[in-house]
N, C-alpha and C positions, 0 to 999 in steps of 0.2 A: 656081659654087656658088649654089644658090637659098636665100634666107632664107625662113623661114615668115612669113606676113603677120601672124601673131598677136603677134609680139614676146614670145613666152613660151617657156620651156624645154619645156613640154608640146607646143606646136606643132611645135618642132624634133624632138622625140622621135617624134611620129606621122609626120612627113614623112620622116625618115631611115629608120625601120623599113619604110616603104612603098617608098621609093626603092631601098634596098639589102637586100632580104629575104634573099638567099643569101650575103651577105658576112659574114665573121667579125667580130663586134663585140668580144668579150672572150675571153680564155683564162686559166685558172688551172691550176696544177700540182696533180695528184692522183695519188698513188702514183708520183711522179717522171715523170709524163707530162703534157704540156700538153693540157688538155681545152677545146676551143673551143665557142663558142655563136654562132649566126648572129643577125642583127638580127631575122629572122622569129621565131626562138625567144625572143629577148629580149622582143619585143612580147607574145607569148602568155603567157610567164611573168609579166611585169609585170602584165598584165590579171588573171591568176589571183590574184596576191598582193593586188591592189586589191580584188577581189571577196571574198577571205577577210577583209580588214580591214572591209569593209562588213558582212559577215555577223556579225562580232564587235561590231557596233554603232558603229564609228567612222565619222566623217562629215567633210565639207568643213570645214576650219578646225581640226580636231583636230591635236595635236602628237604625233609619234611619233619615238622616238630610234633611232639606230643606233650600236652599240658593237662594232666589229669591225676586224680588220686588213684590208688591201686584198685583195679577192677578187671574183669575179664576182657573188656574191650582194649585195655592197654597192650597186652601181648599180641592180641589179634592185629591191631594197627601196626605194632612194631614189626612183626614177621611179614606182614603184607608190604611194608616199606623195604625192609632190609634183605629179605630172601632173594628177590629179583634184582638186587643191585642198587636200589635207592638207599638213602642215608637217613637214619633216625636221629633227630636232635631232641634230647630230653630236656624238659623244663620243669622245675619244681612247682607244684601247685600253690605253695605258700608264698611265692614271689609276687611282689606288687607289679603293676603294669609297666612302670618305667624300667625295672630290671629286665622284664620279659622283652621289652622293646630292644634293649641292647643285645640280648642273646639272639633274637630273631634276625636283627639286622646283621650282626657279626657273622652269623652262620649261613646267611643267604637262603633262609628257609622260604620255600615257595608255597607251602600249604601247612595247615596245622590241624591236629585233632584235639578237641577239648572235651572235658567231661560234662559240664553243665552250664547253666545260665551265668553263675558267678564267674567262671573262667572265661566264658564267651564275652562277658562285659569288659573284661580286661583287654581282650583283643580288639573289640569294637572301639575302645578308648584310644588305642594307638594305631589303628588301621591306616589312617591318613599318612602316617609317617613310615609306612611299610609298602612302598610301591611294588616291591617284588613279591609280596604275599598275594597269591591268586585266590585262595579260598580257605574256608574253615568248615570242618565237620564236627557236629556236636552230638555226643553220645546220648545225653538226656535232652531231647529237643524241647524247646519252649516255643509254643505257637506264636508268641509275639516277636520272635526273631524273624525278620522279614527283609532279606536283601539277596540280591542275585549271587553274592559270593559266600553265602551261608548254606549249609546242607545238613539235613537230618541223617543221622547214622543209619537208621533202618532203611530209609529211601536210598542212601548211598550204596548200601549192601545190595538192594534190589537192582539198582542200575548196573552194578558190577556183574551180577548174575546174568543179566541180559547181554551185557557186553561180552561176557565169557562165552556165551552160546554162539556168538558171531565168530569167535576163534581167530582174531587178528594176531594175537601173540599167545604163546604157550607158557603158562606159569612154570610148569615143570622144566621146560627148556631154558627159561631165563634163570631159574635157580641153579641149573647145572652150569651155566655160563659164569656164575659168581665164583670168584676164586678167593683163596685165603689172604691174598695181598690186597683185596678190595676193601675200601673204607666201609665200615658197617654203621658206625655211630659217632656222633660228637657229643660228649658229655662235658658240660661246663663245670669246672671246679669252683666250689664256693670259697674262693680265696679270702684270706683274712685281711688282705690289703689290695686295693685297686680293683679293676674290673676282672671278672672271671675269665679264665682262659679255656678255650675249647679243646678238650683232649680228643684226639682222633684215634679211635680203636678199630682195627681191621677185623674181618671175619676170623682170620687166623689168630690174632691176639686173644679174642674172646673164646674161641674154640679151645686153644691150648689151656687157658685159665680154667675153664669149666671142667675139662677132662683131667687136668692136673689136680683140681680140688676133689674130684670123684676118686681118683687113684689114691689120694692121700687119706681120705676119710671113709671110703668104702660104703657109701649109701647104696640102696638098691631100688628096684623099680616099684616096690610096694610102699615107698615112703609117702607120708602125707605132710605137706608143708603148710604152715599158716603164715601168710605174708602180711606184714604191716609196716615195715620200713619202706620209704618211697621207692618205687621202681625207677624214678629219675636218678636215684643214687646208684653208683656202680656196684656196691656190695650186694644190694637186693637184686639188681638186674642180673648179675652173674650167678650168685649162689642161691637166690630165691626164685629165679625164673629160668635161666639157661640150664643150670644143673638139673632141676626136676624135669625139664623138657627133654634133655639128653637121655635121662633115665627112663622116661615114660611114666613118671610119678604124677601125683595129684597136688595141685595148689589151691588152697582156699584163701580168698582175700578178705581180711578183716574189714569191717565197716569203717572203723577209724581206730586210732590208738586207744581211745577211751573204752572201746568195746572189747579189747583184747582179753581182759580178765574173764569176761563171760564167754566169749567165742572160743577161747582156747579149750574150755571145758566141753563145748559143743562139738568141736572139730576133732579133738583128741589127736593133735599132730604128733609126728615122730621127730620132726626137725623144725626148728625155728631159728631165724636170724634176727638178732636184736642188738641194741646198745645197752651199756651197763645200767642206764637209768631204770629200765623195766625191772631188772633183778634187784636193784636197790629198793624199789617200791614194794616188790613182793617180799623181800627180806624184812623190811620194816613192818609190813602188815602181819607177817607170821610172828615176828618177835613181839609185836604189840599184843597179839592174841595170847601168846605164851605168858606174858606178864600178868594176865588176868587169872591165870591158873593158881589154885591154892591146894594145900594138903597133899594127898596122894597123887593127884593129877600132876601137880608141879614136880614132885619127886620123879615120877615116871618120865616126864618130859626131859628133865635134867639128866637123868640116867641115860636115856636114849640118845641125847645129843652128845654126851661124853663118849658113848660107844661109837656113834656115827663118825665123830671126828677122829677117834683113834683108828678106826677102820680106814678112813680116808688117808691119814698120814702114814700108817704102817703098811698098808696094802695097796689101795687103789692108785694112789699117786705114784707108786712104784711098779704099776702094771701087774699087780698080783690080786688074787681073790682071797678074801678073809678065810682063815682056817682055824681049826681047834675051837677053843672057847669063844673066840671073837665071832666065829661064824654063827654059833648058836645064840649068843647074846644079840648079835645084829639082827638075826631073824626075828627075835622077840621084839626088839625096838622097832623093826619095820612093821610088824603086825600092829603094835600098840600106837605108834606115832607117825612114822614116815609115810605109810601108805596114804593116810589122810592128807598130809602136807603135799604129797605129790599130786593129789587131786586138783590142787590149784593150777597145775600145768596140764591138766587133762588126763594124766596118768599113763600116757603112752610115749612120752618123750625119750628118744634114744640119746639125743644131745641137743643143746643150744649152741649156736655160734655167736660169740660176742665180739664186736669190733667197734671202732670209732673213738674209743676212749679207754683208759685203764679200768679194770675191774678190781676192786679191793680183794686181796687174798682171803680175808675173813668171809666175804660173801661167797666167793667161789668154793671155799671149803665147806661152808654151811650147806650149800646145795648138794655138793658131792656127798656129804654126810647123810643126807636124806634120800640119796639115790638119783639125783638129777645132775647130769654132767653138763658143765658149761665150758666149752672150748674157746679160749681166747685166741684171736687171730690178729693179723696185721696186714695192711696193704694200703694202696693209694690208687686213685682213679687212673693215674698214668701207668699203672701196672695191671690194669684190667679187672679187678683191683688186687686180688689176693696174692700175697707173697709168702706169708707164714701162717701156720696154725699149730696149735697143740694137737697131739694125736689121741685118738680114743683109748689106745692101749698104754699111753705114757704122756702125762701132762704135768706141767708145773704152773701153778697159779700166778706166780710172780713174773711169768714170761708170756710172750705171744707165740711161743713154740719154735719149730724148725721151719726152714723153707719148704714149701710144697714141692711136689714132683716137678722137675724141669726148671727149677729156679735156683740160682746161686745167690749168696750174700757175702759181704765182707764189710769191714769198717775202715774208713779213711783215717789219716793220721789224727784228725781232730774228732774221731769217733762218730762221724756221720755214717749212717747206714746206707750202703750201696747195694743195689740188686740188679740182676741180669737174667734174661730168659726170653722165650718166644712170646711172652705176654706183655712185653714193654711196648708202649704206645708208638704209633707212627710219628707223633709229634703234636705240637699245638697248632691249631688251625690259624693260618695267616701270620704265625709268629715264629719264624725260623730262628731268630736270635734267642728267644726264650727257650726254644727246644734245645739249642746247642748248650745253653747254660744247665739244662736239666739232665741231658744225656751226653756223656763224654765220648771221646773218640774211640774208646774200647767198648762202647755199648753199655756201660754201667749207668744206671739211673740213680741220680743223687736225690735221696728222699727228703732231705732237710730235717730229718729226725736224728737224734743222738741216741746211741744204744750201747749195750754190752752183749757179748756172746760168751756163754759159759762153755765149760769143757766138753759138754755133750752137744753143743751146737744150737742150744736154745737161746733165743734173742729176747733181751729185755729192753724196752723203750724207756729212756730216762727223761727226754723232753724234746721239744722243737728247738732248732737252732735259733730261730727268730724270737722264741719266748724266753731265752736265757736272760736272767736279770743280773746285771753287773752293778753291785752297790758302789757307792762313792769310796768305800774302803777297799775296793778291788775284789770282793768276794763274788764268785760265779754261783748263781742259785737257779736251779731248775724248779719253777713253781708248780709244775703239773702234779708231782707226787703229793705236795702239801694240799693242793686244791682237791685232789681225789679223796684224801682223808677227810677234809673239812665237810664235803657234801654228805658225809655219813652222819653228821650231827643232825639230831631231830629238829634243830632250829634253823638249819641252813638249806636253802634250795639251790642257790647259785652263788659262786664266789669268784672274784678275780683278785689275785695277789699283785700288789704294786710295790715298786722299789728300785726300778732301774735308775742309776745315777743318784740315788738317795742313800742316806746313811742307815736306814733300817726299813723293814718291810711293814706294809699296811695292807688292809684288805677291804674291798667293797663287797658287801654281803647282801644278797637278796634273801630275806628271811622266809621261813615257812610261816606264812601269814596265819594259817589256822592255829599253829602251835603258839605263836606269840599272842594271839587274841585269847587263847585259853589261859596263858600265863597272866594276862591282864585281868581276866575274870577271877583267877585264883588269888591274885594279889590286890584285888579291889582297886585297880588303876582306872581312873576316869579319863576318857579321851574323846575327842570329837572327830578324829580322822586317823587313818593309818599313818600318815606323815607325823602326826603328833605322837602316836604310840611308839613308832620306831626310834624316836628321839628321847623317849623317857629313860632316865638314867638306870632304873631298875632292869628294864628290858635289855638295854645295851650291856649292862654288867653281866647279866645271865648268859647272853650269847658270847661275850668276851671270855667268861670263865670256861665255857665249853670249848672255845678255840684254844685256850691255854691247856686244857686237859688233852685235847687231841694232838697238839704239837709237841708234847713232852719228849717224844723220841727223836725229834729233829735237833740238829745242832743249833746253838744259840743264835748264830747269825742267820739261820734259816727260819727263825720264828717270827711271827707277826706281833708287832708291838701295839698297834692301834687298829681299830676297825670303825667302819661307818656302815650303818644299815640304810638301804635305799628303798623308796616307797613303791617301786614297780619292777616287775621282772625284766631281764634283758630279753629283747625280742628280735625276730627276723625283720619285721616291718621297719624298725628304726635302725636297722643295719648293725645292731650290736651282736647278733648271732648270724652265722652262715646258715644256709638252708639245711646243712647237715648238723646244725646245732653246735658248731665250734664257736668259741668266743673270739670276737674281733676286738682285741685289746686296745688298739689305737682308737677306734670309735668310742669305746667305753671311757678310756682315759680322757679323751677330748671332751666328751659330754659332761663328765664329772670332775673336770680339772679343778674348779674352785673348791669343791668338797675335798678332793684329795689334798690340795694345798693346806687345808685346815688341819689335816692329820700330821703335818710336818712342822707345826708351830707349837 
């Protein structure tokens, strides 16, 4: 694999499109059919969009936003903006209009690409408050959109092709002018407190992070990626978009997260980037199916899983291949059980990358046992974002792995994780003081996470500094480990542990509503609403007993004493979750303060 000498994303884009012109770059579903586009067509479309932007008066250094679900047009717009030196501002499509307003204002965005009418309506709602926003381009045009500042994607492309023929500027030459120190993108962190901050990442930051990830994990140009985490998130942007583009690989865009189970079997990807929730759901589904087995089938499944786990523990996790009797027994288990289970992932997966939250060791080991490798990693937007990952040849499920190539790590005196490398951000947009707080004089990025580094250099995350609960008795408790265990309960979908400045721990629990309604039917509980059901003493007791079962291995002061079930999930719209689905504890505690107070009486 050849790297571009420019050390820029634009240099890699030009190189890959030239090297693999006839290879499929992207595919999205339209009318239930996968519609592919080659690297040659990607290059011509990107050039056309760039020329259309120039024709509208935009120039090098201008900021342009993208508000869209994952689809082929997303990277086309991104490369059209960034390669010739303009700056892409990413916006989560799940955000409400007033949050989008803040990002577009703060980022000084002069134009925006949106996916459809739903997203266009958000911009229409706030347009009067955005005097600097010149125009909007809509991928799926709605004929009722009618204003001189709105443009149809297809017509925009055509206008760009005409402008290109006039040759006022050269796309190739402008790409060559773009340097590694040039700002490529502003990604707004979904902060758990206050307004989001705009992380400025240069071409060099992202180039180094993508190539370091490639050097660490050794994917090749024949990989097939299935993309479903939002491209507006730095993890998917780098590992699910830049990495495959640098390689000349192929990316399929899932219709939406609910379609992943079906589309992963259609696409048969070799690499996927995900968050633990997907694996938790797949694990639950497989275990539910196994519980229906009886007789010989049940015995075969149990035998196979025992063999698989032994092979994982004794061989695979130590970087070895099974040998002797284990090799023969595993081959049998694979034939009888594991091959069918792997079909749930399409059957061709080399590895999954899991990030954003801890993955239970039990789940990682289960998938490893059946021949599906999940590599946990770690990073943050300010680091472009990847800093650590487990290796294909050596992995530890309780850790997020070692630093990737070109990244250093260490712990501060209070065990905060510090990282350094060419992937560290340029800073926060318009916030030099916040930048100085995040990056010290020696260039170390202070992550805000607490961790441990073992004797082999593998990092384990224990919690966020801001999340540490200090009880009234002076005990320091990291709630993340307990919360990760609790969501493995069949009765729990979401949970927040409470207890700061209190004398014991409690928990707000969003139950699995399907499970508790099944319980109600089994127990002949009569109820008129979900709110009434979640307050029924039998339901509360059953969930509480499961909490007690799960937390047995925690110290007494780390255990939850009381729980409260709540009638609706935590959502992004109400500000309880960030767009990357992290919990905003302050918002949740404020909203449920009266309920929480009842748990301490």
